[in-house]
N, C-alpha and C positions, 0 to 999 in steps of 0.2 A: 552525557547529554542531559540538558535540562529543558523543561517545558514550563513557561511562565504565562499566566493570565492575570490581567489587572483590570479593575473597573473603578470608576469614580465612586466615592462614598461621601454623601452629604453628612457633615458633622453638625452637632446640635447648635454650635455658635454661628452657623451659616457658611463657614468655610467648606472647602471640598478637600477631602483626603483621598487616598487610594487604598483599595484592598487588593493585595496580590497573593497569588498562590503559585508556588514553584514546586515541581516534582521532578524526581530523577527518572528519566526515560532511557537510560543507558541500555538496559536489558531489552526493552521494546525495540530500540534502534538496531541492536545486534540481531535480533530475531528477524526484523524486516529486511536487513541486508542479506542474511542467510537465505531467506525465502526468495528474494530477488535473484540471487546467484543460482539457486536451485531451478527457478523458472527459466533463467537464461540458458542453463545447461540442457534442460528438457527441450527447449525450442531449437537449439542447435542440433540435438540428436534427432528430433522429429523432422526438421527441415532436411537433414541429410539422408533420411530414410527413403528407399525406393518405393515404399508403399504409402497409400493415403493415410493420414492421421488427422483426426478431428476430435473435438470435445464439445459437448453441449452442457448447458446448465440444467438445473432441476425442471425448468419449464420447457426444455427442448430447444432453446435458442443456441445457435452455434456460437461458441466463444473462442474457438481456435481451430484453424486448419493449416496444414502445411502446404508447401508449394505444389506438391503432387496433386492435391485435390483441385487446385486451380487449373491444372492441365487437362482435366476431364470435363 
């Protein structure tokens, strides 16, 4: 997987060229897919639990709750 960014680049003679940077993001893509799969498995497990499951972020805002929490 590659990630490319390009911008117009004014040349001294008045024409416009392009400056492009391409980087290999294969490892980042693999890690993102692995994390997404892990999160999917967690949510399946939490949703199947007979107990209430919830998560909050550092500021105390709820970022996840399973179906059992909504029943109460």
